[in-house]
TINUBA-358356 format. One record per residue: residue number from 1; x, y, z of N, C-alpha, C, O in turn. Coordinates in steps of 0.2 Angstrom, whole numbers, plus 5000, padded with zeros to 4 digits. Layout:
BEGIN
+-----+------+------+------+------+------+------+------+------+------+------+------+------+
| pos |   nX |   nY |   nZ |  caX |  caY |  caZ |   cX |   cY |   cZ |   oX |   oY |   oZ |
+-----+------+------+------+------+------+------+------+------+------+------+------+------+
| NUM |    X |    Y |    Z |    X |    Y |    Z |    X |    Y |    Z |    X |    Y |    Z |
...
+-----+------+------+------+------+------+------+------+------+------+------+------+------+
//
This chain:
BEGIN
+-----+------+------+------+------+------+------+------+------+------+------+------+------+
| pos |   nX |   nY |   nZ |  caX |  caY |  caZ |   cX |   cY |   cZ |   oX |   oY |   oZ |
+-----+------+------+------+------+------+------+------+------+------+------+------+------+
|   1 | 4937 | 5285 | 4977 | 4936 | 5283 | 4984 | 4934 | 5275 | 4983 | 4936 | 5270 | 4986 |
|   2 | 4927 | 5274 | 4978 | 4926 | 5269 | 4979 | 4929 | 5262 | 4977 | 4927 | 5257 | 4979 |
|   3 | 4933 | 5265 | 4973 | 4939 | 5259 | 4968 | 4944 | 5256 | 4976 | 4947 | 5251 | 4976 |
|   4 | 4943 | 5261 | 4980 | 4949 | 5258 | 4985 | 4944 | 5254 | 4990 | 4946 | 5249 | 4993 |
|   5 | 4939 | 5256 | 4991 | 4934 | 5251 | 4994 | 4935 | 5245 | 4991 | 4938 | 5240 | 4994 |
|   6 | 4931 | 5244 | 4984 | 4931 | 5239 | 4982 | 4937 | 5235 | 4983 | 4936 | 5229 | 4985 |
|   7 | 4943 | 5236 | 4982 | 4949 | 5233 | 4983 | 4950 | 5231 | 4986 | 4954 | 5226 | 4984 |
|   8 | 4950 | 5235 | 4993 | 4950 | 5233 | 5000 | 4946 | 5226 | 5002 | 4949 | 5221 | 5005 |
|   9 | 4939 | 5227 | 5000 | 4935 | 5222 | 5000 | 4937 | 5218 | 4998 | 4936 | 5212 | 5000 |
|  10 | 4941 | 5218 | 4993 | 4942 | 5210 | 4988 | 4949 | 5206 | 4994 | 4949 | 5201 | 4997 |
|  11 | 4952 | 5210 | 4995 | 4957 | 5208 | 4996 | 4956 | 5207 | 5002 | 4961 | 5204 | 5005 |
|  12 | 4952 | 5210 | 5007 | 4949 | 5207 | 5015 | 4946 | 5200 | 5015 | 4945 | 5197 | 5021 |
|  13 | 4945 | 5198 | 5007 | 4938 | 5192 | 5008 | 4945 | 5185 | 5006 | 4943 | 5179 | 5006 |
|  14 | 4951 | 5187 | 5004 | 4954 | 5182 | 5003 | 4958 | 5176 | 5004 | 4959 | 5171 | 5001 |
|  15 | 4959 | 5182 | 5012 | 4961 | 5177 | 5016 | 4957 | 5171 | 5020 | 4960 | 5166 | 5022 |
|  16 | 4950 | 5172 | 5022 | 4946 | 5170 | 5024 | 4945 | 5162 | 5018 | 4943 | 5157 | 5021 |
|  17 | 4946 | 5161 | 5012 | 4944 | 5156 | 5009 | 4946 | 5150 | 5009 | 4942 | 5145 | 5007 |
|  18 | 4952 | 5151 | 5010 | 4957 | 5142 | 5013 | 4955 | 5140 | 5018 | 4959 | 5136 | 5021 |
|  19 | 4949 | 5141 | 5022 | 4946 | 5136 | 5028 | 4943 | 5134 | 5025 | 4943 | 5129 | 5028 |
|  20 | 4939 | 5134 | 5020 | 4936 | 5128 | 5015 | 4940 | 5124 | 5011 | 4938 | 5119 | 5008 |
|  21 | 4948 | 5126 | 5011 | 4952 | 5119 | 5007 | 4952 | 5112 | 5009 | 4952 | 5112 | 5015 |
|  22 | 4951 | 5107 | 5007 | 4953 | 5101 | 5008 | 4960 | 5097 | 5009 | 4965 | 5098 | 5005 |
|  23 | 4960 | 5095 | 5012 | 4966 | 5093 | 5011 | 4968 | 5088 | 5006 | 4965 | 5082 | 5006 |
|  24 | 4974 | 5089 | 5002 | 4974 | 5086 | 4994 | 4982 | 5082 | 4995 | 4986 | 5083 | 5000 |
|  25 | 4982 | 5078 | 4989 | 4988 | 5073 | 4988 | 4993 | 5079 | 4986 | 4991 | 5084 | 4982 |
|  26 | 4998 | 5077 | 4987 | 5005 | 5083 | 4986 | 5009 | 5079 | 4981 | 5012 | 5082 | 4977 |
|  27 | 5010 | 5070 | 4981 | 5014 | 5065 | 4977 | 5012 | 5059 | 4981 | 5008 | 5058 | 4985 |
|  28 | 5017 | 5057 | 4977 | 5016 | 5048 | 4980 | 5022 | 5045 | 4975 | 5023 | 5046 | 4969 |
|  29 | 5027 | 5039 | 4979 | 5031 | 5037 | 4977 | 5028 | 5028 | 4976 | 5028 | 5024 | 4981 |
|  30 | 5027 | 5026 | 4969 | 5027 | 5029 | 4963 | 5024 | 5034 | 4961 | 5019 | 5036 | 4963 |
|  31 | 5027 | 5037 | 4958 | 5022 | 5045 | 4954 | 5016 | 5042 | 4950 | 5017 | 5037 | 4947 |
|  32 | 5008 | 5044 | 4950 | 5004 | 5043 | 4948 | 5007 | 5042 | 4939 | 5011 | 5046 | 4936 |
|  33 | 5004 | 5036 | 4937 | 5004 | 5034 | 4932 | 5010 | 5032 | 4928 | 5011 | 5031 | 4922 |
|  34 | 5017 | 5031 | 4935 | 5023 | 5028 | 4932 | 5021 | 5019 | 4929 | 5016 | 5015 | 4930 |
|  35 | 5027 | 5019 | 4926 | 5029 | 5011 | 4925 | 5036 | 5009 | 4926 | 5041 | 5010 | 4923 |
|  36 | 5033 | 5005 | 4931 | 5040 | 5003 | 4936 | 5043 | 4995 | 4933 | 5039 | 4991 | 4933 |
|  37 | 5046 | 4994 | 4933 | 5048 | 4987 | 4930 | 5052 | 4981 | 4939 | 5052 | 4975 | 4940 |
|  38 | 5053 | 4985 | 4943 | 5054 | 4984 | 4950 | 5050 | 4987 | 4953 | 5048 | 4992 | 4953 |
|  39 | 5047 | 4981 | 4958 | 5042 | 4983 | 4963 | 5045 | 4985 | 4967 | 5050 | 4982 | 4969 |
|  40 | 5043 | 4991 | 4972 | 5043 | 4996 | 4977 | 5044 | 4993 | 4983 | 5039 | 4989 | 4983 |
|  41 | 5047 | 4992 | 4986 | 5045 | 4988 | 4994 | 5039 | 4991 | 4997 | 5037 | 4987 | 5001 |
|  42 | 5036 | 4999 | 4997 | 5031 | 5001 | 4999 | 5027 | 5005 | 4993 | 5030 | 5005 | 4988 |
|  43 | 5022 | 5008 | 4995 | 5020 | 5015 | 4992 | 5016 | 5018 | 4996 | 5011 | 5017 | 5000 |
|  44 | 5021 | 5025 | 4994 | 5019 | 5032 | 5001 | 5016 | 5036 | 4997 | 5018 | 5038 | 4991 |
|  45 | 5012 | 5038 | 5001 | 5008 | 5045 | 4997 | 5008 | 5050 | 5004 | 5007 | 5049 | 5010 |
|  46 | 5010 | 5056 | 5000 | 5011 | 5061 | 5003 | 5004 | 5068 | 5003 | 5002 | 5070 | 4997 |
|  47 | 5003 | 5071 | 5008 | 4995 | 5077 | 5008 | 4999 | 5082 | 5010 | 5005 | 5082 | 5010 |
|  48 | 4993 | 5087 | 5010 | 4995 | 5094 | 5011 | 4995 | 5096 | 5018 | 4998 | 5101 | 5021 |
|  49 | 4992 | 5090 | 5023 | 4991 | 5092 | 5029 | 4993 | 5086 | 5033 | 4997 | 5082 | 5031 |
|  50 | 4991 | 5085 | 5039 | 4993 | 5079 | 5045 | 4987 | 5076 | 5042 | 4983 | 5078 | 5038 |
|  51 | 4987 | 5068 | 5044 | 4980 | 5063 | 5041 | 4980 | 5060 | 5050 | 4984 | 5060 | 5055 |
|  52 | 4974 | 5059 | 5050 | 4970 | 5056 | 5056 | 4971 | 5048 | 5055 | 4969 | 5045 | 5050 |
|  53 | 4974 | 5044 | 5059 | 4978 | 5037 | 5056 | 4970 | 5033 | 5057 | 4967 | 5028 | 5053 |
|  54 | 4966 | 5036 | 5063 | 4959 | 5034 | 5065 | 4954 | 5034 | 5058 | 4952 | 5029 | 5056 |
|  55 | 4954 | 5039 | 5056 | 4949 | 5040 | 5050 | 4951 | 5040 | 5042 | 4947 | 5041 | 5038 |
|  56 | 4958 | 5039 | 5041 | 4960 | 5037 | 5035 | 4959 | 5031 | 5032 | 4960 | 5026 | 5035 |
|  57 | 4958 | 5030 | 5025 | 4957 | 5023 | 5024 | 4962 | 5019 | 5017 | 4959 | 5020 | 5012 |
|  58 | 4969 | 5016 | 5016 | 4971 | 5016 | 5012 | 4969 | 5009 | 5009 | 4968 | 5004 | 5013 |
|  59 | 4968 | 5008 | 5001 | 4968 | 5000 | 4998 | 4974 | 5000 | 4992 | 4976 | 5005 | 4989 |
|  60 | 4976 | 4995 | 4991 | 4982 | 4993 | 4985 | 4977 | 4987 | 4984 | 4973 | 4984 | 4988 |
|  61 | 4978 | 4988 | 4977 | 4975 | 4983 | 4971 | 4979 | 4981 | 4966 | 4983 | 4985 | 4964 |
|  62 | 4979 | 4975 | 4964 | 4984 | 4975 | 4958 | 4978 | 4972 | 4953 | 4972 | 4972 | 4954 |
|  63 | 4982 | 4968 | 4948 | 4977 | 4967 | 4944 | 4973 | 4962 | 4945 | 4975 | 4957 | 4948 |
|  64 | 4967 | 4961 | 4942 | 4961 | 4957 | 4943 | 4956 | 4958 | 4950 | 4951 | 4954 | 4952 |
|  65 | 4959 | 4964 | 4953 | 4957 | 4968 | 4958 | 4960 | 4964 | 4965 | 4957 | 4965 | 4970 |
|  66 | 4964 | 4961 | 4965 | 4968 | 4957 | 4971 | 4972 | 4962 | 4976 | 4975 | 4967 | 4974 |
|  67 | 4971 | 4960 | 4982 | 4973 | 4965 | 4986 | 4981 | 4966 | 4986 | 4984 | 4960 | 4986 |
|  68 | 4985 | 4971 | 4986 | 4994 | 4970 | 4984 | 4995 | 4974 | 4992 | 5000 | 4976 | 4992 |
|  69 | 4992 | 4975 | 4996 | 4994 | 4979 | 5001 | 4998 | 4972 | 5006 | 4996 | 4966 | 5006 |
|  70 | 5004 | 4974 | 5009 | 5009 | 4969 | 5013 | 5008 | 4971 | 5019 | 5013 | 4970 | 5022 |
|  71 | 5002 | 4974 | 5022 | 5003 | 4975 | 5030 | 4998 | 4980 | 5030 | 4996 | 4982 | 5025 |
|  72 | 4998 | 4983 | 5037 | 4994 | 4990 | 5039 | 4998 | 4994 | 5036 | 5004 | 4993 | 5035 |
|  73 | 4994 | 5001 | 5035 | 4999 | 5005 | 5034 | 5001 | 5012 | 5041 | 4999 | 5013 | 5046 |
|  74 | 5008 | 5015 | 5037 | 5012 | 5018 | 5044 | 5010 | 5025 | 5042 | 5009 | 5027 | 5036 |
|  75 | 5010 | 5029 | 5048 | 5007 | 5037 | 5046 | 5012 | 5040 | 5050 | 5013 | 5040 | 5056 |
|  76 | 5015 | 5044 | 5045 | 5020 | 5050 | 5050 | 5018 | 5057 | 5047 | 5021 | 5059 | 5042 |
|  77 | 5013 | 5060 | 5051 | 5013 | 5067 | 5050 | 5008 | 5066 | 5045 | 5003 | 5063 | 5046 |
|  78 | 5010 | 5071 | 5036 | 5004 | 5071 | 5032 | 5009 | 5067 | 5026 | 5010 | 5069 | 5021 |
|  79 | 5011 | 5060 | 5030 | 5013 | 5055 | 5024 | 5010 | 5049 | 5027 | 5009 | 5048 | 5033 |
|  80 | 5009 | 5045 | 5022 | 5007 | 5037 | 5024 | 5009 | 5033 | 5020 | 5008 | 5033 | 5014 |
|  81 | 5013 | 5026 | 5025 | 5016 | 5023 | 5018 | 5013 | 5014 | 5021 | 5011 | 5012 | 5026 |
|  82 | 5012 | 5011 | 5015 | 5010 | 5003 | 5014 | 5014 | 4998 | 5012 | 5016 | 4998 | 5006 |
|  83 | 5017 | 4993 | 5016 | 5020 | 4989 | 5014 | 5020 | 4987 | 5005 | 5017 | 4992 | 5004 |
|  84 | 5021 | 4984 | 5001 | 5019 | 4984 | 4993 | 5019 | 4973 | 4992 | 5024 | 4969 | 4993 |
|  85 | 5016 | 4973 | 4991 | 5015 | 4964 | 4991 | 5014 | 4965 | 4982 | 5009 | 4967 | 4981 |
|  86 | 5017 | 4963 | 4979 | 5017 | 4965 | 4971 | 5014 | 4956 | 4970 | 5014 | 4951 | 4973 |
|  87 | 5010 | 4957 | 4962 | 5008 | 4949 | 4960 | 5010 | 4952 | 4953 | 5014 | 4955 | 4952 |
|  88 | 5005 | 4949 | 4948 | 5005 | 4949 | 4942 | 5007 | 4956 | 4940 | 5007 | 4961 | 4944 |
|  89 | 5010 | 4955 | 4934 | 5012 | 4963 | 4931 | 5004 | 4964 | 4928 | 5000 | 4961 | 4925 |
|  90 | 5004 | 4972 | 4929 | 4999 | 4977 | 4927 | 4997 | 4984 | 4928 | 5000 | 4988 | 4925 |
|  91 | 4993 | 4985 | 4932 | 4989 | 4991 | 4932 | 4989 | 4989 | 4940 | 4984 | 4985 | 4941 |
|  92 | 4992 | 4991 | 4947 | 4989 | 4994 | 4950 | 4986 | 4999 | 4954 | 4990 | 5004 | 4953 |
|  93 | 4981 | 4999 | 4959 | 4977 | 5006 | 4959 | 4979 | 5007 | 4970 | 4978 | 5003 | 4974 |
|  94 | 4982 | 5012 | 4971 | 4981 | 5013 | 4978 | 4978 | 5018 | 4979 | 4980 | 5024 | 4977 |
|  95 | 4971 | 5016 | 4983 | 4966 | 5020 | 4984 | 4966 | 5022 | 4991 | 4969 | 5019 | 4995 |
|  96 | 4961 | 5030 | 4992 | 4964 | 5032 | 4999 | 4958 | 5037 | 5000 | 4955 | 5040 | 4995 |
|  97 | 4956 | 5037 | 5005 | 4951 | 5042 | 5008 | 4952 | 5045 | 5014 | 4953 | 5041 | 5018 |
|  98 | 4950 | 5050 | 5014 | 4953 | 5053 | 5021 | 4947 | 5060 | 5024 | 4943 | 5062 | 5019 |
|  99 | 4946 | 5062 | 5031 | 4942 | 5066 | 5031 | 4948 | 5074 | 5028 | 4954 | 5074 | 5028 |
| 100 | 4942 | 5081 | 5028 | 4944 | 5084 | 5028 | 4943 | 5091 | 5035 | 4939 | 5090 | 5040 |
| 101 | 4946 | 5095 | 5034 | 4945 | 5100 | 5041 | 4938 | 5101 | 5040 | 4936 | 5102 | 5046 |
| 102 | 4932 | 5102 | 5034 | 4928 | 5105 | 5033 | 4921 | 5099 | 5035 | 4915 | 5100 | 5036 |
| 103 | 4925 | 5094 | 5034 | 4921 | 5087 | 5035 | 4918 | 5082 | 5031 | 4914 | 5078 | 5031 |
| 104 | 4922 | 5085 | 5026 | 4918 | 5080 | 5017 | 4925 | 5077 | 5017 | 4931 | 5079 | 5019 |
| 105 | 4923 | 5072 | 5014 | 4928 | 5067 | 5012 | 4933 | 5066 | 5005 | 4931 | 5067 | 4999 |
| 106 | 4937 | 5065 | 5006 | 4941 | 5067 | 5001 | 4944 | 5060 | 4999 | 4948 | 5057 | 5003 |
| 107 | 4942 | 5059 | 4992 | 4943 | 5052 | 4989 | 4947 | 5050 | 4982 | 4945 | 5051 | 4976 |
| 108 | 4951 | 5049 | 4983 | 4957 | 5048 | 4976 | 4959 | 5043 | 4973 | 4956 | 5039 | 4976 |
| 109 | 4964 | 5042 | 4970 | 4968 | 5036 | 4968 | 4975 | 5039 | 4964 | 4976 | 5044 | 4960 |
| 110 | 4979 | 5034 | 4966 | 4987 | 5034 | 4962 | 4987 | 5027 | 4959 | 4987 | 5021 | 4961 |
| 111 | 4987 | 5028 | 4953 | 4988 | 5021 | 4948 | 4997 | 5023 | 4944 | 5000 | 5028 | 4943 |
| 112 | 4998 | 5015 | 4944 | 5004 | 5014 | 4941 | 5003 | 5005 | 4939 | 4999 | 5001 | 4941 |
| 113 | 5009 | 5006 | 4934 | 5009 | 5000 | 4930 | 5015 | 4996 | 4932 | 5020 | 4999 | 4930 |
| 114 | 5015 | 4989 | 4936 | 5021 | 4984 | 4936 | 5023 | 4982 | 4929 | 5018 | 4979 | 4925 |
| 115 | 5028 | 4983 | 4926 | 5028 | 4979 | 4920 | 5032 | 4972 | 4921 | 5033 | 4968 | 4916 |
| 116 | 5032 | 4970 | 4927 | 5034 | 4962 | 4930 | 5032 | 4960 | 4934 | 5032 | 4962 | 4940 |
| 117 | 5030 | 4953 | 4933 | 5027 | 4952 | 4940 | 5030 | 4946 | 4942 | 5036 | 4944 | 4940 |
| 118 | 5026 | 4943 | 4947 | 5025 | 4936 | 4947 | 5017 | 4935 | 4946 | 5013 | 4938 | 4946 |
| 119 | 5017 | 4927 | 4947 | 5011 | 4923 | 4946 | 5005 | 4927 | 4950 | 5006 | 4928 | 4955 |
| 120 | 4999 | 4928 | 4947 | 4993 | 4932 | 4952 | 4992 | 4928 | 4958 | 4990 | 4923 | 4958 |
| 121 | 4993 | 4930 | 4965 | 4992 | 4925 | 4972 | 4990 | 4929 | 4976 | 4993 | 4934 | 4976 |
| 122 | 4984 | 4930 | 4980 | 4983 | 4933 | 4986 | 4989 | 4933 | 4991 | 4992 | 4929 | 4991 |
| 123 | 4990 | 4940 | 4995 | 4996 | 4940 | 4998 | 4993 | 4936 | 5005 | 4988 | 4935 | 5005 |
| 124 | 4998 | 4935 | 5009 | 4997 | 4930 | 5016 | 4993 | 4934 | 5020 | 4988 | 4932 | 5022 |
| 125 | 4996 | 4941 | 5020 | 4995 | 4946 | 5027 | 4987 | 4951 | 5024 | 4988 | 4955 | 5019 |
| 126 | 4980 | 4949 | 5028 | 4975 | 4952 | 5025 | 4977 | 4961 | 5027 | 4978 | 4963 | 5032 |
| 127 | 4976 | 4964 | 5020 | 4977 | 4972 | 5021 | 4972 | 4973 | 5027 | 4968 | 4970 | 5029 |
| 128 | 4974 | 4982 | 5029 | 4971 | 4983 | 5034 | 4969 | 4990 | 5031 | 4973 | 4993 | 5029 |
| 129 | 4962 | 4993 | 5033 | 4961 | 4999 | 5029 | 4964 | 5006 | 5035 | 4965 | 5012 | 5033 |
| 130 | 4963 | 5003 | 5041 | 4966 | 5009 | 5043 | 4970 | 5006 | 5050 | 4969 | 5001 | 5052 |
| 131 | 4976 | 5011 | 5052 | 4981 | 5006 | 5059 | 4981 | 5013 | 5063 | 4980 | 5019 | 5061 |
| 132 | 4984 | 5010 | 5069 | 4985 | 5017 | 5073 | 4992 | 5018 | 5073 | 4996 | 5013 | 5072 |
| 133 | 4994 | 5024 | 5073 | 5001 | 5028 | 5070 | 5007 | 5024 | 5076 | 5007 | 5024 | 5082 |
| 134 | 5011 | 5022 | 5071 | 5017 | 5019 | 5073 | 5022 | 5024 | 5074 | 5022 | 5029 | 5070 |
| 135 | 5028 | 5023 | 5079 | 5033 | 5026 | 5080 | 5037 | 5025 | 5078 | 5043 | 5026 | 5081 |
| 136 | 5037 | 5023 | 5070 | 5044 | 5022 | 5066 | 5045 | 5029 | 5063 | 5040 | 5031 | 5062 |
| 137 | 5050 | 5032 | 5062 | 5052 | 5038 | 5061 | 5051 | 5036 | 5052 | 5052 | 5031 | 5049 |
| 138 | 5049 | 5043 | 5048 | 5048 | 5044 | 5043 | 5056 | 5042 | 5039 | 5062 | 5042 | 5042 |
| 139 | 5053 | 5040 | 5032 | 5061 | 5038 | 5029 | 5059 | 5041 | 5023 | 5053 | 5043 | 5021 |
| 140 | 5065 | 5042 | 5020 | 5064 | 5047 | 5016 | 5064 | 5043 | 5009 | 5067 | 5038 | 5008 |
| 141 | 5059 | 5049 | 5003 | 5057 | 5042 | 4997 | 5064 | 5040 | 4994 | 5069 | 5043 | 4993 |
| 142 | 5062 | 5034 | 4992 | 5067 | 5030 | 4989 | 5069 | 5034 | 4982 | 5064 | 5036 | 4978 |
| 143 | 5076 | 5035 | 4980 | 5076 | 5037 | 4973 | 5075 | 5033 | 4967 | 5077 | 5027 | 4966 |
| 144 | 5070 | 5037 | 4963 | 5068 | 5034 | 4958 | 5074 | 5027 | 4955 | 5080 | 5027 | 4956 |
| 145 | 5071 | 5022 | 4953 | 5076 | 5020 | 4950 | 5076 | 5021 | 4942 | 5072 | 5023 | 4939 |
| 146 | 5083 | 5018 | 4939 | 5084 | 5019 | 4932 | 5078 | 5016 | 4927 | 5076 | 5018 | 4921 |
| 147 | 5075 | 5010 | 4931 | 5069 | 5007 | 4926 | 5065 | 5009 | 4926 | 5060 | 5006 | 4923 |
| 148 | 5062 | 5018 | 4931 | 5057 | 5019 | 4933 | 5055 | 5025 | 4928 | 5058 | 5031 | 4927 |
| 149 | 5049 | 5024 | 4923 | 5047 | 5031 | 4918 | 5041 | 5034 | 4919 | 5036 | 5032 | 4916 |
| 150 | 5042 | 5039 | 4923 | 5034 | 5040 | 4924 | 5032 | 5044 | 4920 | 5035 | 5049 | 4918 |
| 151 | 5024 | 5043 | 4919 | 5020 | 5045 | 4911 | 5018 | 5049 | 4912 | 5017 | 5052 | 4908 |
| 152 | 5016 | 5051 | 4920 | 5012 | 5058 | 4922 | 5015 | 5061 | 4928 | 5016 | 5057 | 4932 |
| 153 | 5017 | 5069 | 4929 | 5019 | 5070 | 4934 | 5014 | 5071 | 4940 | 5008 | 5071 | 4939 |
| 154 | 5017 | 5070 | 4946 | 5013 | 5070 | 4952 | 5009 | 5077 | 4953 | 5010 | 5082 | 4951 |
| 155 | 5005 | 5076 | 4955 | 5000 | 5081 | 4959 | 5004 | 5085 | 4963 | 5007 | 5083 | 4968 |
| 156 | 5004 | 5091 | 4962 | 5008 | 5097 | 4965 | 5006 | 5100 | 4971 | 5009 | 5104 | 4975 |
| 157 | 4997 | 5097 | 4971 | 4994 | 5101 | 4977 | 4992 | 5110 | 4976 | 4990 | 5113 | 4980 |
| 158 | 4994 | 5112 | 4970 | 4992 | 5118 | 4969 | 4984 | 5115 | 4967 | 4980 | 5118 | 4970 |
| 159 | 4982 | 5111 | 4963 | 4974 | 5111 | 4959 | 4970 | 5114 | 4962 | 4965 | 5117 | 4960 |
| 160 | 4971 | 5112 | 4971 | 4966 | 5114 | 4973 | 4964 | 5121 | 4976 | 4958 | 5123 | 4979 |
| 161 | 4970 | 5125 | 4974 | 4968 | 5131 | 4978 | 4967 | 5135 | 4968 | 4963 | 5140 | 4969 |
| 162 | 4968 | 5134 | 4963 | 4969 | 5139 | 4957 | 4961 | 5141 | 4958 | 4960 | 5147 | 4956 |
| 163 | 4955 | 5139 | 4961 | 4950 | 5143 | 4961 | 4950 | 5148 | 4965 | 4946 | 5153 | 4963 |
| 164 | 4954 | 5148 | 4971 | 4954 | 5154 | 4974 | 4955 | 5159 | 4973 | 4953 | 5164 | 4976 |
| 165 | 4961 | 5160 | 4967 | 4966 | 5167 | 4963 | 4960 | 5168 | 4961 | 4958 | 5173 | 4964 |
| 166 | 4956 | 5163 | 4956 | 4950 | 5166 | 4952 | 4944 | 5169 | 4955 | 4942 | 5174 | 4953 |
| 167 | 4941 | 5164 | 4961 | 4938 | 5170 | 4964 | 4939 | 5177 | 4966 | 4935 | 5182 | 4965 |
| 168 | 4946 | 5178 | 4968 | 4946 | 5183 | 4971 | 4949 | 5187 | 4965 | 4950 | 5193 | 4966 |
| 169 | 4951 | 5184 | 4959 | 4952 | 5191 | 4954 | 4945 | 5193 | 4951 | 4945 | 5199 | 4948 |
| 170 | 4941 | 5191 | 4950 | 4935 | 5191 | 4949 | 4930 | 5195 | 4955 | 4925 | 5198 | 4953 |
| 171 | 4931 | 5195 | 4961 | 4930 | 5201 | 4965 | 4932 | 5205 | 4965 | 4930 | 5210 | 4968 |
| 172 | 4939 | 5206 | 4962 | 4942 | 5214 | 4961 | 4941 | 5216 | 4956 | 4938 | 5222 | 4955 |
| 173 | 4941 | 5211 | 4950 | 4938 | 5217 | 4943 | 4931 | 5217 | 4945 | 4929 | 5221 | 4940 |
| 174 | 4926 | 5216 | 4949 | 4919 | 5219 | 4950 | 4920 | 5223 | 4955 | 4915 | 5228 | 4954 |
| 175 | 4925 | 5224 | 4960 | 4926 | 5230 | 4960 | 4927 | 5236 | 4958 | 4925 | 5242 | 4959 |
| 176 | 4933 | 5235 | 4954 | 4936 | 5240 | 4950 | 4931 | 5241 | 4945 | 4931 | 5247 | 4942 |
| 177 | 4926 | 5238 | 4943 | 4920 | 5238 | 4937 | 4916 | 5245 | 4942 | 4916 | 5250 | 4940 |
| 178 | 4914 | 5242 | 4948 | 4909 | 5246 | 4951 | 4911 | 5253 | 4953 | 4908 | 5259 | 4953 |
| 179 | 4918 | 5252 | 4954 | 4920 | 5259 | 4954 | 4921 | 5264 | 4949 | 4922 | 5270 | 4950 |
| 180 | 4922 | 5260 | 4942 | 4921 | 5266 | 4938 | 4914 | 5268 | 4935 | 4914 | 5273 | 4932 |
| 181 | 4911 | 5265 | 4937 | 4902 | 5265 | 4935 | 4902 | 5271 | 4941 | 4902 | 5277 | 4939 |
| 182 | 4902 | 5271 | 4947 | 4900 | 5275 | 4951 | 4904 | 5281 | 4949 | 4902 | 5286 | 4950 |
| 183 | 4911 | 5281 | 4947 | 4913 | 5289 | 4947 | 4909 | 5292 | 4941 | 4906 | 5297 | 4942 |
| 184 | 4910 | 5289 | 4936 | 4907 | 5291 | 4929 | 4901 | 5294 | 4929 | 4899 | 5298 | 4926 |
| 185 | 4897 | 5290 | 4934 | 4889 | 5293 | 4937 | 4890 | 5299 | 4940 | 4886 | 5303 | 4940 |
| 186 | 4896 | 5301 | 4945 | 4896 | 5306 | 4950 | 4899 | 5312 | 4946 | 4899 | 5317 | 4948 |
| 187 | 4904 | 5310 | 4940 | 4906 | 5316 | 4936 | 4900 | 5320 | 4930 | 4901 | 5325 | 4927 |
| 188 | 4896 | 5316 | 4929 | 4891 | 5319 | 4924 | 4888 | 5325 | 4928 | 4888 | 5325 | 4935 |
| 189 | 4885 | 5329 | 4924 | 4883 | 5335 | 4927 | 4876 | 5335 | 4927 | 4872 | 5339 | 4930 |
+-----+------+------+------+------+------+------+------+------+------+------+------+------+
//
């Protein structure tokens, strides 16, 4: 009987833990770590949950920390895209900061390398950290060009939930061990 109570308690606690989950990156175009020969027209980030345009900040910088956003970000649900204004060949970093449901900021970045480029010059449009939502319908991600060679796979979004399964498994094992100890004690004369 104590084993069943422990198992029920462990299972009952699992559904409550996702309330602590943070919004997380589920993918990007270009993918994190990619080497691309042809500059994309825009950079897109996809997240687990809907984004708040007023509180989401996106930055795009290229070699020598030169801004490479060609305009303000466009939001559509859990996706955000930024027009890309490439400069010199080299490493480009797309930084993001967004609030999570529990109020903690979620920060991260996607890095990709542009293997060909132009002379480094600041873009003519000043990048904006956030913008009001647009009514432009979301476009499907552009298919990867033959010259795109991903170096690292995009984040699948499951990395933030692995600890939930680990905690649940530990609770379940602790409940089973407690039940076995209590059963052995009650079986002794």
